[in-house]
N, C-alpha and C positions, 0 to 999 in steps of 0.2 A: 512373754512379756516383755516390752521394753522399759528400760529404766533412763530417765530424764532427770538431770540436774537443773534444769532451769525453765522458765515458763515462755520464753519467746524464742523467735525462729525455730519453731518446731515443724516436723512434716506434718503433711495433709492427714494422715492416718490418725494422728495423733489429736486431732482437734474435732470439736462439735460432739464431744461426748457426754456420759455421766459420769459425774465426779462424786466420788466420796471422799469426805476431809475429815483427818483426826491424825492421833498419833500411832494408833493402833499399837502400842507396845503389846507385844504378846501375840497379836492376831487371836484373841480369845472368843468365846462364844458370842459373846456381845458385838465384838466387831464382824464378826462371821454374818451376825444377823443382819446388820448395816450393809456389808456386801452383796450379801444375798438379795437385798430390797433394791440396791443399785443395779446389780445384774438384772433384775427383773424388769426394771424401768429399761434399760438399755436394750435389752431384747425387745421391748415394745416398741421403741425409736429406732430400731436398727443402727444404734448408735454403739462407738465403743466405750468400753468401761474403764474408767480410769480413776485412780487413787490419788490424791493429795496427803502427803506425810511431811515432816518437818525433820531435819538433821543438822545439829543436835537437837536433843529434846528442848525446846523453848525455855523451861525453866532451868536449864544448864547456862543459859545466857541471862535469863532477867533475874532470876533469884539461886544462882549455883550451890548457896546453903541449903537451900531446901529441895534440889533436884534430886529425884529418886534414883537409885540404880536401876538399871533397864533389863526387862526379861528378854529382849532380842536384839541383836546387832541390825544393821542395815541389810546386812547379807541374808540374814536368817529372816526376817521380814520379808524381805522380797521373795524368798523362796516359798514362804507360806501364802502369801496374795498370790502369787503366779498359781499356786495351786487350787485356788479359789476361782481362777478364771478371769483376772484382772488382766487389761491388755496394756495399760500403761501405767507406771507408776512413775509419778513427780515427787521425788526427794529433794524438796526446797531447802537450800541453805538457809538456815535461821539466824541471820547476821543482824546487825546494827540497822541495817536497809529495810529488811524485811520487817523487823521488830518494830519501827515506827512509821509501818504503814498504818493509817487509817481504814476503819473497816470499808469505809468509801472507796478509797485507794485500792485496797485488796480486789475489791469486787470488778474494779475497773480494769484494774492492771491486769490480775491474774485471772479471775475467773472467765469474765467477759473479752478483754483485750488480748490476754495471753492463749488461753485455752478454746474461748468459744463455747463455753459450757453450754447444754442445751437443758441439764437437768443436774441440780446439786444434792446429795443426799447425806445428812448430818445427824449426830446423837440429839436428844432433847436439849442437853446442856452446852450445845456448842457456843464456844466464844471466840471471837477473832478480832484481829485489828489490834493497832495501838492500845497498849493496857486493857485488853480485853473488853474492849467496848463495847462490840459488836454481839448481838446475839441472834438468835432464830427470827425475831420478829424484825430485826432491821434487817438480816439476810432477806428475809421474804418480800419485804419493803422493796428494797434494791434490785431484787430479781424482776420485780413487775416494772421496772424501767430498762431493764437490759434485756428482757424477754425470755428468761430460761427460768424452769421449774424448780421448786423446793419440796424435799421431803425431811421431816424430822421424825426419827424413830423413838420411840419410847425405850426407857432400860428394859435389859434383858435381865430377868431374875433366873437363879440357879441355886439349887439347894437352899431355897428360902431366902436368900439375899441377892443383890444387885451384883450382877458378875462383871468386875471391874480389875485393872490391872493391879491397882494398889492391893485389893483381896489376894490376888495370886501372889504379889510379892510377899506378902506375910506369912502365905502357905510354904513358900519356898525357902525364905529365911529360916522357917521353922523346921524344915526336913520334910513336912507333910506333902511329899510327891503325890501320892495319890489323890489329894485334894486338889492341889495345883494342876494337874493333869486333867483331873475332871473338869474343873473351871475352863481351862484352855480350851480343852476338846481335842488335845493332842500333847504330845510328850514336850515338858520343859527340856530344852537343849542347849547345850553350849557348843562351841565349836573353835578349831584352832588348828596351827600346823603342829604335826606330830615332831618333836625335838629329840636330840641325843639325850640320854638318861645316863646313868651309872651303871646300867645294867644288872643292878642289884635282883630285880624281879626275875629274869632270866636265870641266875645263878641260882634263885629260891626254888625254881621250877614253875614259875608263874611269869614268862615274859610279858611286858606291857609297854603300851604305846602311851606316851608322855607327853601332855598338852600342859602348856602353863597360860595363865589368865593373859589375855591379849588387850584388856583394857579394865581399867578401874571403875569404869562406868557402868560396867555390866554385873549384874546380882550373879552370885555362883550359891548354889546350896551350903549348908554347913559342914565343916570336917566330918569325915565320917565313911563309911564302905556302903555301897550301893549295888543293886540290881540296875542293870540299866541295857540300852541297846546302842549298839555303835554303827555308824553309817560312814562310807568314804566311796568315791569314785574309782572302779574299778576298769580292768581294759574292756569289759564288755558292758559297761555300764554302772549305776548304781549299786552296792554291795551293802548288806548289813549282816551284823550277827549279836548274839546276845553276849552278854560282858558282866564281869565283875568289877567295880571300880571304887578306887581309895582314892579320896580327896583329902588332903591335909598336908602335913608338915613330917610325916614318916618319925614319930617320936621313939621308935625302936633305936632308929641309926643317927637321932639327935638331928634332924633335919630342921632347916630354918625356912625355906623357901616353899611356898604354897605349889602342890603341884598335883595333878590329875593322872593317876595312871589307871588305863583301862587297859584289862586283861580278857581277850577274847576266849570266850568258852567253846572248846571244842575246834577250833579254828587256829589256822596257823599262817598268819598273812604279814609280810613285811611292808609295814605302815611308815615308815619312815619318811619324811618330807610331806605326807600324804596331808591335806586337809581332812581331817577327822570331825564327825558331829557324834556327840555323846549325849541320850537321851535318857534322864533319869526316870526309872520308874518306881523303885521304893528303896528307903533307908533301911540297912540291915542292923547296922549298929554303930557306937561311936569310935572314934580313932582313939587306940590304946598302945602304951608302950608294953612289950613283952620281954620278959626275963630271958629269955632264950630263943636262940633261932629255932629250933624243933617246936617249941611252943607257939611261934608265930606261923609256920608251916601248917602245923595241924588247924590252926584258926582259918588260915588261908584256904585250906582244903574245904573246911565247914561252910565258909562264906560263898565258895563255888558252888557247892551242892544247894545252898539255899536260895543262892540267886537261880539256878536252874530251874527250883521248884516254882517260882515267883513267875519267872518269864515264861514258862509252859503254859501257865495259864492267862497271860496276857494278851489282848487282843493284837493280831498279826497287823492290823490295820493303825495301830500306834505309829502316829506320821514322824518321821525324821529327815 
């Protein structure tokens, strides 16, 4: 998959495709249905499959006080979309220039003039253009003028309710990772560079790879201990391992900074400096302060044993 940050001066291979448009935060089951519909149309037309998304999230520009914490970074979003067979990802910078484009100008400049779209696929509630003045009806009307088709998909319902990024954010914030992962159709994942720690985990007999939040705009689960899967780029390709994870402030040691500590189960790998993905599977317990180091070590042993039991029954296809 090729990533484009603009909609002009594109290579020929990126033009005349089927274009799915949305924020795609989390790339959940509803998004997947939209991508699959676009993929089917692209196959019918013998055209490339493209996705338009916006960076930063439009609400971070239009109403920053109402902007949600995001489920995925652009890097994570791109990885998930590539796995769904997207050929071209247009991550358009949502700035004042793009924000003030009228719906008519967006279609003329971006969809028709820039990408030469042959077909556009959107959700039923799609809005576009300055002040979100455009809707599916207007897009369909404009498409007739410019000669491309439009498909609008109904909402995808899962477990009795509409599958939405906001519903998933609520589940993640509550620590309900099984529900969040079920709605996503893959594991909720955070990633970052492994940084130097104080080596306290190694001293306790449980060495960890430490990550710090890389952006205040991304959602993290609540502090606690988790069963997780970890993935990184090894010399022979992508590697992964089961893990027990501590996310929090290390109250036993009077820590002040939020840190994610990833302990690989039954693996010893030097991950310092690596970009590590951590896929949360299930929350085990709250973060608590222990009265003694032996008490902490005993609990860490139990946490690892519980994580092993949970991860042994977790589908190996859990995508990270």
